[in-house]
N, C-alpha and C positions, 0 to 999 in steps of 0.2 A: 270589137275586131280582135282578135288573139294574134300575138307576134309570130311569124314563122321562125320557126327554131331552123338555123341552119346546119345541113349535115354536109362533115367534110369525108370525101372518099376519093380517093386517087385515082387519077386519069389511068384508064386501061393503058394507054399506049406506054407507059410507064412500071407495068409490072406486067409484061406480058407471061401469061401462063404458060406460054410452050417453052418458056427457058426453065420453068423449075421442077419438069418433070423430065427433061432430055439427058439422052445418053448419047455417049460418044462411043460409036460403033468400033472403033480403032483401037481402042483401050481394053487391055486384056483384065480380064474377072480378076479380083485379088484371091489368095489363096494363103493358108492359117502358115505354111511351110515360107510361101514369101512374106508374109507378115512378120513373123519370128525373125528373120533373114535380115527386114529391116533394124529391126528390134536389137536383135545380138551385134551387129556391126557398130551400132553407136556404145557400146560397153567396153571402154577401155580396159576391166577384167577379162573381156574374152580375148584382147588380142595379147595379154599380158600370158595369160594361162595356156591358151594356144603354144604360141612360141617356148615356153619351158615343155609343156609335153612333147613336142617337136623335138625339142634338144635332144631330152631323153630316150626317143624313140629312134632319134638316128643315130645316137651313143649304142645302144642296144643291135641294131643292124650294121652299122659300120665303124666299128671301135677305133680299128686305126688312123680313123680322123681325129682323132681326140688324145692320143698317145702311140710310141713308137715302141713301148717298154713295155715288157711281156712281162704279165703278171706273176709269172711261175718260174721262167729262168732267169737266173741271175741273186733269185734269193738265199743270199747269204748270213750267214748267225751273228757277223762282226758287224752288217748293221741293225742288229735287233733294237727295234724300237727308237732308231734315230731321227733326228729332227731332219727337215728340207735341205736339198743338197744338189746342185745340180739341175737337170732332168727330174729330180724326185721331189717336186714342187708339195707333197703334202707329208714327205717322209717314208718311214717304212713300217711295218707291222712288224709283232714280236718273231715271228720265222726270218724276216730281214727283207720282206717283199714292198715293193711299190704299192703306197696306198691308194694313189691316183688311178694307179693300172688295175687294178683291184674293184675301186668303185665304177670306171667304165664298162669292163667285162662285166663286173657282177650285174648290170642293168640287164644285161641279155638275159639270166636267171627271172631274177625279179618281175620285169614285166611279161615275160613267157607265160609266168604263172598268172600273173593277175590276167593277162589276155585269154589266156585258155580256160581256167576256170569261171571267167564273167564272161566266155562266150556259152561256155556248157548248164552255167546257171541260167541265164537269161532263155535258152531254147527250153530245157525244162519248164522253166517259167510261164512262157509261151504258150508251150505244148497242152499245159496244165490250167492255163486260166482262162485258154479263147474258148476250150469245149466247157470247161465248167460253167462260161458265163453265156457262153451262144445259146448250148443246147439244155440247160437248166435240168431241172427234175432230179432223177436218181442219179445222172452223170454228173451232175453238179455236187448233189450231197457227197457222194464217193470221192470226187476226186477234192473238195473241201477237206473233209475231214482226212485225207492223206497229205493235202498239205499243211494243215493244224499239227498233227502228227511233227514233221518235220520243223515246221514252224517252232515250235516247242522245245526242240532239241541246240544246241547254242551248236554252233557248225566249228568252232574251233575245239570243243570237246571234243567233238565227231571225229573232227579229222588229228586229232591227239591218238584215239583211239582206232582209226585206222591207219594212221604210217606208224603206229606201234605193232600192229600187226605182221603189216607188212613194211616191217623194215629191213627184210633185205631188198626190197626193192624203191628203196626212196632216190626217186628222181624227179623230173618237170610235170610228166604224166601221171604220175599219181598223186602228187601232191594238189597236182588241177583237180584231179578226180575226186580228192577227199577234200576240199574247198568247196567246189563248184556243184558236187552233188548234193550236197546240204545246206546251200546257200540259196536257192530256187524258191522259195517258197515264199519271200515277200514278193518278186516279182509278180507270181502265180496271181498273189492278192490285188494287187495293183492293176493288174492285166484284166481281171475278172468283173471287178468294179468299171473300168472302163467300158468293158465288152457289153454289160448290162446297162448304163446309158447312151452307147450306138446302137446297141440293135433294135431300138425303138425308135427310129430316124425312121422320117419317114422314105429315103432313098433308098432304104434298105428293105421296108415294106414293098415299096413298090417292086424292085428285083424280085422277092418271091413272087408278087403276083403276076409278075410278066411271065413267069416259070423257070423261072433259072432253079437250080437246086438250094438246098438250106448250104450245103459245104461250100458250093460255089462262090455262094453269096458270103459266104462266110472268110472264105480267103482272100476273094476281089474286094468286098468295100467294108466289111466289120474289121477284120485284123489289121490291115492300113491306116486305118481312121483311128485305131485304139490305141499305136505303137509308140504314141508321142511320151508318155510319161514310162514305157518302160527305158527308151533311150537316155532322158535322164536317168534313171535308175541304176542302167548299166553303166554311165561313166560313172556315178560315186562309188559303183561297187568295184569298178577295177583298182580303185585306189585302196577300198578296204581287203581288198582278193591280195593286194601287195605286202599290206602292215601283218594279214594272214600268213602269208610264207615267210616272213620275219619272225613271226611269233614264234611257229612251230620250230625253225630254226634255231633259234635263241633258247625254245626250251630240250634242244637236242632230237627232235624226232622229226624235225623236216630235212633239207635235203643232205645226200653224205656230205660228210666233211672234203668231199675233193673236189667239189660243185663248188662256184665261187657264184656267191649270192652275198647280200650287202644282209640278210639274215646270218649267214655263215659268218661274216666279218665281225658284225657285232656279237654276234655268241663269242668266237675269239677271244675278242679284246676286251670280254668283260673280266677277265683274273687280271688286267695288267691295269684295271679305273685307275687306279690311285697314283702307280707312276711313270703311265704313259696313257694319259686318257684320249687324246686326238686320234689315238688308231680307232678308237669306239664312237668318237663323236663325229668324222668325217662321214663314213657311213652311214650313221644315224640322220646328217643332215641330208646327205641326198635322198635318202628314203623319205624322210620329212617333205624337201622340196617337192619329188615327181609326186608323191599322194597329195599334198596341197593343190600341185597343179592341177591335177585330173577331179579334185571335190570343187574348186573353181570354176571347172567347166562343166561341170554338172549343175551349179548354183545357175550360171549364167543361162546352162541350156533351160532349166526350168523355168525361169522368171521368164523367158521367151515363150516358151512352148505351153505353156499356163492359161489357157482363156483368160481366167478369173482375173490374173495377174497384167493380163494386154489393158483387160478394160478397166482397171482402178486408174 
């Protein structure tokens, strides 16, 4: 007689099947934005970069909060390249103007160029990318070839040509158009690839099957779910646009010399680099810190909004 082999089975009352598939009805469904915020708020780098960026934005909007010294009035040649004294904590420029006051007031121009050119480039990139990726066919071919043409042109070189042609109209709007009008191709490429992925999702196909027009579906379903990489690139491009303004001003084709900007201050101080280097170093530090803050903020957003990064 064979010996019976014992079978070990957990009692049913100890492993209730109902609890496995139970759903909390009062709990809100998760979303990508909520998951991204949970990831962002645990990153110290986010708070550091956000605080620095907010300080520069406040400096541009409310310069009198940071200095009571006029950046243009009271400039005397007797203080040319002089060191710090009294309320002038960073010393004076070659024209005898307060360096700290010019840095504070120059933030308006540098941030304005960065924001306007970035918004313009993002708008053009979204416009080309969404139509090329969603409609495909000849629309995609034509818009993609136009984007390739602009992508092959260095935007700094194109901006130099544009600013040289419009040398009599060197202001914030002209330089923003020169930078943003040639820096949109990368945004269009990124958005197009994201739209190609999103438009094949089930909810998009269901919206079309229910009778919604393709344009309405594109604007209400495809575009909102494709903007995450664009937001990241926009944050990074903001810092690059500020560098572009400083580069053009340094080359002498940027802002008019009467306009206060970090690029103009760096350009004016290059002739006294050996005798009074601080007049060049201080605005360079301001530009570097501001650009670094926006780039770090973009890096944090990229890590949080990238689904592949969150699953690793």
